[in-house]
N, C-alpha and C positions, 0 to 999 in steps of 0.2 A: 704316717704315709710318706713323708719326705725324709730322706737320711742324707746329711751332709757329711762329707769326709775330705781328708786330704790336707787338713791344717798341720801346723807344726812350727818348729823353730827355724828361722832362716836369717842369714846375714844381710844387711843392707846391700842392695843390688842384686840380691838373688831372685829366684823364681819359685813358684809353688803352683800347682794346678788343683783346684778344688773340683769335687764331684757332688752331684745332688741326684739320688736315685729316688724314683717314685715306686712305691709298692702299693699293692691293693687297689689302685685305681690308676687309669691311664691319664696322662697330661698332655698327650699329643695334640689336643685341640685348644690348649691353655697357654697364655703367656706366662712366662716365669721370670723370676728375678733374684738378685743377690742384694742383701742389706748387711750392714755391719754395725756393731755397737762397741765402742771403746770404753774403757773403765771411766765411769763417771760422766758419760756422754750418752746422748739420745741415740737411738738406732737411726741410721741414715741410709739413703739409697745408694747403691754402688752401680748396678747395671741391670738392664731388662732385656728380654728378647721375645719376639712374638711367637706364636704357635708353630710356625713353620720355619723359624729362624731367619726369615727374610728381612726383618727389621730389628735393630738393636739400638740401644741408648745408654750412655754412660754418664755418671757424675763427672764433672770437670776435673776433680781431684784424681781420677784414675784414667782418664781419656789418654790414649796413646800408650799406656802401660798394661791395661787389663783388657782381655778379650773373652767375651761371653759367647758360648755356643751350645748346641744341643744335639742329641741324637735320639730322635723319637722312637726308633726301632729298639732302643735300650732303655727308653724312659728315663734318660739321664741328661743333665744339664752340667756344663762345665764353666769354670772361671779360671783362665789362664792369667796368672799374675806375674809380670816381669818388672825389673827394675824396682823392686820393693823397698820401701822406705820405713823408717821407724814409726811414722805416723800412720802407716797401714795396719799397725798392731790393733787387733779387734777380734771379737767373736763374729764370724761371718754366718749369716743365716741364708738359707734358700727359701723360696716361696713361689707358690703357683696362684695364679688368678683363676676366677671362674670364667674369664673372658679371653678372647683370642688376641686381643690388641695390647700393645705394651702400655704400661703405666709406671710412673715413678712414685706414686703415692703408697704410702703404707697401707692406706685403707682399701686399696685396690687389690690386695692379696688376701686370700682366704684360707690358705693351707701353708703351714710353716714347718720347716725342719728344725732340729734341736740345736744347731749351731756347731761350728768347728772353730777351735781357737787358732788364730795366726799370730805369731809373735816374730817381729822383725827387730833383731838385736845383734850386736857384735859381741 
């Protein structure tokens, strides 16, 4: 139901934009978020956005470099990633909550995309 795309290989300092498109169901009333999982590590919260885009929240590790946004008319959420670092290398997952308010908790999300790989390396 959620399809993440936009991952790839980028050099340190570069940028990528991830997209997450919902199909088969609308997510316009749902909070959404991005998580990531690096090799050998647990999945971690990256960013979240409320149903109307009015509220966002970021992990400290990406604050000031990443921007989350959404276009409900297109049922799509985005993650603009700038000033990428090698430690940002991970599989990035998009998720949607059943609820409208933001949450950083993994358990707060009920629908997950398949993930897209971001590799930051020279």
